[in-house]
C-alpha positions as CSV (number, residue, x, y, z in Angstrom):
1,M,-0.3,0.4,0.1
2,K,1.4,3.2,-0.7
3,V,0.8,6.6,1.3
4,G,2.0,10.3,0.5
5,I,0.8,13.6,-0.6
6,D,-2.2,13.1,-3.1
7,A,-2.4,17.1,-3.3
8,I,-1.1,20.1,-2.8
9,S,-2.1,24.1,-2.3
10,Y,-0.5,27.3,-1.2
11,D,-0.7,30.8,-0.4
12,I,2.0,33.6,-0.3
13,P,2.1,37.4,-0.2
14,K,1.0,39.1,-2.3
15,I,3.3,42.5,-2.4
16,Y,7.3,42.1,-2.5
17,L,10.0,44.7,-1.4
18,P,12.3,43.6,-3.8
19,I,15.9,43.0,-2.7
20,K,18.1,44.6,-4.5
21,E,16.3,47.8,-2.4
22,L,16.8,46.4,1.0
23,A,20.1,45.4,0.0
24,I,21.2,49.2,-0.9
25,A,18.6,51.0,1.9
26,R,21.7,48.5,3.9
27,N,24.8,49.4,2.0
28,I,25.0,45.5,1.2
29,E,26.5,45.1,-2.7
30,P,23.0,43.3,-4.9
31,A,25.2,41.6,-6.6
32,K,26.8,40.1,-2.6
33,L,22.7,39.2,-1.9
34,E,21.3,38.7,-5.4
35,K,24.0,35.8,-6.6
36,G,26.0,35.3,-3.3
37,L,22.4,33.7,-2.1
38,G,20.1,33.3,-4.4
39,L,17.3,36.3,-3.3
40,L,15.8,38.4,-5.1
41,K,12.3,38.4,-3.7
42,M,11.3,39.3,0.3
43,S,7.7,38.5,0.2
44,L,5.8,40.3,3.2
45,P,2.1,40.0,5.4
46,D,-0.4,42.9,4.2
47,V,-2.2,44.4,6.4
48,H,-4.2,42.3,6.8
49,Q,-2.6,39.1,6.8
50,D,-1.0,37.0,9.0
51,V,0.0,33.4,9.5
52,I,-4.1,32.1,9.6
53,V,-4.9,34.3,6.8
54,F,-2.5,32.7,4.5
55,A,-3.0,28.8,6.1
56,A,-7.1,29.6,5.6
57,N,-6.6,29.9,2.0
58,A,-4.9,27.3,1.4
59,L,-6.9,25.7,3.3
60,K,-9.5,26.3,1.7
61,K,-7.4,26.1,-2.2
62,L,-7.3,22.8,-1.9
63,I,-11.1,21.8,-0.1
64,E,-11.9,23.5,-3.8
65,Q,-9.4,22.6,-6.0
66,E,-9.5,18.6,-5.7
67,K,-13.4,18.9,-4.3
68,L,-12.6,17.2,-1.4
69,N,-16.1,16.0,0.7
70,I,-15.7,17.9,4.2
71,S,-16.2,14.4,6.0
72,D,-13.4,13.0,4.4
73,I,-10.4,14.9,5.9
74,S,-10.1,13.5,9.4
75,R,-6.9,15.5,10.3
76,I,-5.7,18.9,10.0
77,Y,-1.6,19.1,11.6
78,V,-0.4,22.1,11.1
79,G,3.1,23.1,11.3
80,T,4.6,26.2,12.6
81,E,7.0,28.4,14.4
82,S,3.6,31.8,14.3
83,G,1.6,30.9,17.1
84,I,-0.2,33.5,17.8
85,D,-1.5,32.0,21.0
86,S,0.0,30.1,23.9
87,S,-2.6,27.6,24.4
88,K,-5.0,28.3,21.4
89,P,-3.4,26.2,18.0
90,I,-3.7,28.3,14.5
91,A,-5.7,25.1,13.9
92,S,-8.9,25.8,16.0
93,F,-9.0,28.6,15.0
94,L,-9.1,27.4,11.0
95,L,-12.0,25.0,11.3
96,P,-14.7,27.6,12.4
97,L,-13.5,29.5,9.1
98,M,-14.0,26.8,7.5
99,E,-17.3,25.8,8.4
100,D,-18.8,29.8,7.7
101,L,-18.3,27.7,4.1
102,Y,-18.5,24.1,3.9
103,G,-21.9,24.2,7.1
104,E,-22.2,24.2,10.5
105,N,-20.6,21.2,12.6
106,S,-18.9,19.4,9.1
107,F,-15.2,19.8,11.2
108,E,-16.2,18.6,14.1
109,H,-15.0,15.3,13.9
110,C,-11.8,16.3,12.6
111,D,-8.6,16.4,14.6
112,A,-6.6,19.7,14.6
113,V,-3.4,20.8,16.5
114,D,-0.9,22.3,16.6
115,L,2.8,20.7,15.7
116,T,6.4,22.9,16.2
117,F,9.1,22.8,16.1
118,A,11.3,25.3,14.4
119,C,11.7,25.2,10.5
120,I,10.9,20.5,10.3
121,G,7.2,21.1,12.2
122,G,5.9,21.0,8.7
123,V,7.5,17.9,8.4
124,D,6.9,16.2,12.4
125,A,3.0,16.4,11.5
126,L,4.0,15.5,7.4
127,H,6.1,12.0,9.5
128,N,2.5,11.9,12.1
129,S,-0.2,11.9,9.2
130,L,1.3,9.2,7.2
131,D,1.8,7.0,10.0
132,F,-2.3,7.3,10.6
133,V,-3.2,7.2,7.1
134,R,-0.5,3.6,7.2
135,V,-2.9,2.4,10.6
136,N,-6.2,4.1,8.6
137,P,-5.7,3.8,4.9
138,D,-9.9,4.9,3.5
139,K,-8.6,7.7,5.6
140,K,-7.8,11.3,4.5
141,A,-5.1,13.7,6.8
142,I,-4.3,17.4,5.5
143,V,-1.3,18.4,6.7
144,I,-0.7,23.1,6.5
145,C,2.8,24.7,7.0
146,T,1.8,28.2,7.9
147,D,5.0,30.6,8.9
148,Y,6.3,34.6,8.6
149,A,9.9,35.1,9.0
150,K,10.5,38.0,10.7
151,Y,13.8,39.6,10.9
152,D,14.8,42.8,13.2
153,L,15.8,46.3,11.1
154,E,19.3,45.5,10.1
155,S,19.6,42.2,11.7
156,T,21.7,39.8,10.0
157,G,18.1,38.1,9.0
158,E,16.5,40.5,7.7
159,Y,17.3,39.5,4.2
160,T,16.1,36.3,4.7
161,Q,12.8,37.8,5.6
162,G,9.5,35.7,4.1
163,A,6.1,34.6,4.6
164,G,3.1,31.4,3.5
165,A,1.9,28.7,3.5
166,V,1.6,25.1,1.9
167,A,-1.2,22.1,2.4
168,L,-0.9,18.8,1.6
169,L,-3.1,16.2,1.5
170,V,-1.8,13.3,2.5
171,S,-4.2,10.1,1.2
172,T,-3.4,6.2,0.4
173,N,-3.2,5.4,-3.8
174,P,-1.3,9.1,-4.2
175,R,-1.3,10.4,-7.6
176,I,2.4,12.2,-6.6
177,L,4.2,11.6,-4.5
178,S,4.6,7.8,-2.2
179,I,6.6,8.0,0.6
180,D,8.7,5.4,2.9
181,N,8.7,4.5,6.9
182,N,12.8,4.9,6.7
183,F,13.4,8.5,8.9
184,G,16.5,9.3,9.6
185,V,17.0,11.5,12.4
186,S,19.0,13.7,14.2
187,T,17.9,15.6,17.4
188,K,20.5,18.1,20.0
189,G,18.9,20.2,21.7
190,V,20.8,23.7,21.2
191,F,20.9,27.5,21.1
192,D,21.2,28.2,18.0
193,F,17.8,30.0,16.9
194,F,14.4,30.2,19.4
195,K,11.9,32.8,19.7
196,P,12.3,33.1,23.9
197,K,10.2,35.5,26.7
198,R,12.2,37.8,27.4
199,S,10.9,40.3,30.3
200,I,11.7,43.7,31.7
201,E,11.3,45.9,35.2
202,K,8.1,47.0,35.5
203,S,9.3,50.2,37.3
204,K,12.0,50.7,34.4
205,I,9.0,52.1,31.8
206,T,5.9,53.4,34.2
207,G,8.8,55.5,36.8
208,N,6.8,54.1,39.5
209,L,8.5,51.4,42.9
210,S,5.3,50.7,44.4
211,N,4.3,47.9,41.7
212,D,1.0,49.6,41.2
213,E,-1.2,47.0,38.3
214,W,-0.1,48.5,34.1
215,F,-2.3,47.5,31.5
216,G,-3.7,44.1,34.3
217,V,0.0,43.1,34.7
218,L,0.2,42.2,39.0
219,E,3.9,41.0,38.5
220,T,6.9,43.1,39.1
221,D,7.8,42.1,35.7
222,I,6.5,41.9,32.6
223,E,7.1,39.5,30.3
224,L,7.9,40.0,26.5
225,F,7.4,38.6,23.0
226,K,9.1,39.4,19.7
227,E,8.3,37.4,16.0
228,Q,12.1,37.8,16.2
229,P,14.1,35.4,16.6
230,V,17.5,35.6,18.7
231,F,20.6,33.9,16.0
232,D,23.9,33.3,15.8
233,G,23.6,32.6,12.3
234,Q,27.1,30.8,12.1
235,Y,26.7,29.0,14.6
236,S,22.8,27.6,13.5
237,N,24.9,26.8,9.3
238,I,27.0,24.9,11.2
239,C,23.9,22.8,13.5
240,Y,22.4,22.2,10.5
241,Q,25.3,21.2,8.9
242,D,25.6,18.3,11.6
243,R,22.2,17.1,11.3
244,L,21.5,17.4,8.3
245,K,24.1,14.2,8.4
246,G,23.7,12.9,11.1
247,A,19.9,12.1,10.3
248,Y,21.3,11.7,6.5
249,F,23.7,8.5,6.7
250,Q,21.4,6.9,9.6
251,L,18.7,6.9,6.3
252,K,21.7,5.0,4.9
253,K,21.6,2.8,6.6
254,L,18.1,2.4,7.6
255,L,17.5,2.0,3.6
256,S,20.2,-1.1,3.7
257,A,22.2,1.2,1.1
258,D,25.6,-0.7,0.5
259,N,28.2,1.3,1.9
260,S,29.9,1.7,-0.8
261,T,26.8,3.4,-3.0
262,T,26.3,6.6,-3.0
263,L,22.8,7.6,-0.9
264,Y,22.2,11.1,-3.1
265,N,22.7,9.6,-6.6
266,R,19.7,7.8,-6.5
267,W,17.4,11.1,-5.6
268,R,16.7,12.8,-9.7
269,N,16.8,16.5,-7.1
270,I,17.6,17.2,-3.1
271,I,14.8,18.9,-1.5
272,V,15.9,21.2,2.1
273,H,15.2,23.5,4.4
274,L,16.0,26.7,2.5
275,P,16.0,29.6,4.8
276,Y,17.6,31.1,2.2
277,S,17.5,30.4,-2.0
278,F,21.0,28.9,-2.3
279,Q,21.5,27.1,1.6
280,G,21.5,24.3,0.6
281,R,24.1,23.5,-1.5
282,R,26.5,25.8,-0.1
283,M,25.4,23.3,3.3
284,F,25.2,20.1,1.3
285,S,29.6,19.8,0.1
286,E,30.4,17.7,3.5
287,I,27.7,15.3,3.0
288,Y,29.1,15.1,-0.7
289,A,32.7,14.8,0.0
290,L,31.6,11.6,3.0
291,D,29.2,9.6,0.9
292,S,31.5,9.7,-2.5
293,D,35.4,8.0,-3.0
294,L,36.0,11.9,-1.5
295,K,36.1,11.5,2.0
296,N,40.0,9.6,1.2
297,S,41.4,13.1,0.7
298,L,39.8,14.4,3.8
299,P,42.6,15.2,6.5
300,E,42.0,13.8,10.0
301,D,43.0,17.5,10.8
302,G,40.4,19.8,12.3
303,E,41.0,22.6,10.3
304,K,42.7,20.8,7.4
305,Y,39.0,19.6,7.1
306,A,37.7,22.8,7.3
307,E,39.9,23.7,4.2
308,R,39.4,20.1,1.9
309,I,35.6,20.7,2.6
310,K,35.5,24.6,1.2
311,E,38.3,23.3,-2.2
312,I,35.3,20.3,-2.7
313,G,31.6,23.6,-2.4
314,K,34.4,25.4,-4.9
315,S,34.8,22.9,-7.0
316,E,33.3,22.6,-10.8
317,E,32.3,19.4,-10.7
318,Y,30.7,20.3,-7.0
319,K,29.2,23.4,-8.7
320,S,27.8,21.4,-11.2
321,F,26.3,19.3,-9.4
322,A,24.4,21.7,-7.3
323,K,22.7,22.9,-9.7
324,E,21.6,19.5,-10.7
325,K,20.0,18.9,-8.2
326,F,19.4,21.5,-6.3
327,S,18.9,24.6,-8.3
328,P,15.2,24.0,-9.2
329,A,14.0,23.9,-6.2
330,E,15.3,26.8,-5.3
331,I,13.4,29.3,-8.1
332,A,9.7,29.6,-5.6
333,S,12.6,30.8,-2.6
334,S,14.8,33.5,-4.6
335,D,11.0,34.6,-5.3
336,I,9.6,34.5,-1.9
337,G,11.7,34.1,1.3
338,N,12.3,32.3,4.0
339,M,8.7,30.4,4.4
340,Y,10.6,28.4,7.8
341,T,8.0,25.7,7.4
342,G,6.4,25.7,4.7
343,S,10.1,26.3,3.5
344,I,10.8,21.9,2.4
345,F,7.3,21.9,0.8
346,M,8.0,25.2,-1.5
347,G,11.0,24.0,-2.7
348,L,9.4,20.5,-3.8
349,F,6.3,22.9,-5.4
350,S,9.0,24.9,-7.1
351,T,10.7,21.7,-8.5
352,L,7.2,19.6,-9.7
353,Y,6.7,22.8,-11.7
354,F,9.8,23.0,-12.6
355,H,9.9,19.6,-14.7
356,Y,6.5,20.3,-16.1
357,K,7.5,23.5,-17.2
358,N,9.6,21.5,-19.2
359,N,8.3,18.6,-19.8
360,T,10.7,16.5,-18.0
361,D,8.9,13.1,-17.5
362,I,10.7,12.5,-13.5
363,T,7.7,9.7,-12.7
364,N,8.8,7.1,-10.3
365,E,12.2,9.2,-9.9
366,K,13.6,9.5,-6.1
367,L,13.4,12.8,-4.3
368,G,15.5,13.5,-1.7
369,F,14.7,15.5,1.5
370,L,16.3,16.9,4.4
371,A,14.3,18.4,6.9
372,Y,15.8,21.3,9.2
373,G,14.7,22.9,12.4
374,S,16.9,24.9,14.7
375,G,16.9,24.4,18.0
376,S,17.6,21.4,16.3
377,K,16.7,18.9,14.7
378,S,16.4,17.0,11.3
379,K,15.1,13.8,9.2
380,A,15.7,12.7,6.0
381,F,14.0,11.1,3.6
382,E,13.0,10.1,-0.2
383,G,9.8,9.7,-2.1
384,N,8.8,8.5,-5.8
385,I,6.9,10.1,-7.8
386,E,3.7,9.1,-9.1
387,N,1.5,8.7,-11.9
388,G,-0.3,11.6,-11.6
389,W,2.0,14.4,-10.6
390,K,1.6,16.3,-13.4
391,D,-2.4,17.0,-14.0
392,Q,-2.1,18.1,-10.0
393,V,1.5,20.1,-11.0
394,A,-0.4,21.8,-13.6
395,K,-3.0,23.3,-10.8
396,L,-0.1,25.0,-9.2
397,E,0.5,28.1,-11.8
398,L,3.1,28.2,-9.8
399,F,6.2,30.9,-11.4
400,E,3.1,32.6,-12.9
401,T,2.0,33.7,-9.3
402,L,5.1,34.2,-8.7
403,D,5.3,37.0,-11.6
404,K,2.0,38.6,-10.6
405,T,3.2,40.0,-7.0
406,S,3.6,43.2,-6.3
407,A,6.5,45.3,-5.0
408,I,6.6,47.9,-2.6
409,D,9.4,50.2,-1.3
410,I,11.4,50.8,1.2
411,N,9.2,53.1,3.6
412,T,6.6,51.5,3.0
413,Y,8.4,48.1,3.9
414,H,9.5,50.4,6.7
415,S,6.4,51.0,7.8
416,L,4.9,47.4,7.4
417,H,7.6,46.6,9.9
418,K,6.8,49.0,12.4
419,K,3.3,47.9,12.7
420,E,2.8,51.6,11.5
421,C,0.8,50.7,8.5
422,K,-3.2,50.6,9.0
423,D,-4.2,50.3,5.9
424,S,-4.1,47.3,2.9
425,I,-1.4,47.8,1.1
426,L,-3.7,46.2,-1.9
427,T,-7.6,46.1,-1.2
428,P,-8.2,42.5,-0.4
429,E,-10.2,40.1,-2.1
430,N,-11.2,36.5,-2.4
431,E,-8.8,36.3,0.3
432,F,-9.6,35.4,4.3
433,V,-8.5,38.7,6.2
434,L,-8.1,39.5,10.0
435,D,-10.8,41.4,10.8
436,H,-10.8,42.8,14.2
437,I,-8.8,41.6,17.7
438,E,-10.8,41.9,20.7
439,K,-10.5,45.0,22.8
440,E,-12.6,45.9,25.1
441,N,-14.7,42.3,26.9
442,P,-12.9,41.0,29.2
443,V,-13.4,37.5,28.8
444,L,-12.3,37.6,24.5
445,L,-9.6,40.0,25.7
446,G,-7.0,39.3,22.1
447,A,-9.4,37.2,20.4
448,R,-8.4,36.9,16.9
449,Y,-11.3,37.3,14.8
450,Y,-11.2,36.7,10.6
451,K,-14.1,36.3,7.7
452,Y,-14.3,35.6,3.8
453,V,-13.9,38.7,1.8
454,K,-15.4,38.5,-1.2
């Protein structure tokens, strides 16, 4: 029995900041970002958009695109690291929005939950849902990944920002991609990137040492939460490489591959988490060397080992390999930016749509997946392209959609980032929007309400 991805959809912002404009504003040579990292556009949520809006739009598209029978949907699992509530999951916001469209209580018996482990939460949701469908072959699951990758202004992560959501229908007899039950895993508890609750003494805000109540806060410290992470970019790259390496070689062992056989050679393309477009090709060179005859040329000395890996990564042989294996997944990433949990799946969409547009028959080819989430964990697995992939992928119109997005200027970007902008840049149409946030009713304070705008 085959289990895997049967249908796919997505929702991305309709506005973006050209990377060249950001580079000029930050006194960075544009080529460093465009040619060095593969960045072209940075997609941004409009005033009326957030991660729930993106998720709801992607889910609605998937249901209508596939004409799904609502009663067949047994679970909706959301992968995200952009939750807007410490208790109420994004998945629980989606159910009433869908019931407004498809009938009261129509999703009452649908399981719903969020999974969070930085950028790998969506793969965790997929892994879980694949197991569920294997045990319950007559049921269907939907995996949604939705995030907004926001960084501080003028930080080293600023130019990697992006946003959007993807939705995957998981079922038996999948038309796009079947996935077996072999997952390599590598996990370590580290602080390469995280979003902590921070605090500040109330007196520093109020100027009052008597600890009077302040907007309902009785404690001496006020807790703060920022969408922007605390991160160490160089250390995170090391964690990324180490986790991918650990998961990759465990997968090779699980597949009982001969040690003399190079695992990545059996993959038509390699799909990885892309915080920026060229991350995968820049980080894979060590695995490339270790799983080939090149491992014999690696010195034991740490510094010399690192130098040799860099040398291999700059070789014409490796550059040719990277272009063949990684470039199809990089196309969408260049025009969207980092989607966090959705990044690896948008890489899949981009790869499939690239082959569709080029009329390449990749039926029965294998794709390799190397997921990563800071904190940190990697999962490695492979998928087989099924017979119905072309018809399903044709529905995406991915590259055409990316071409239709609208550029904004640097001042508008700053206004959106600081949440100074109160009016939408583009008028919403045929999409969900954030309607309002409750500010008066004490038992609903902070509740977020959404609606569909035709």
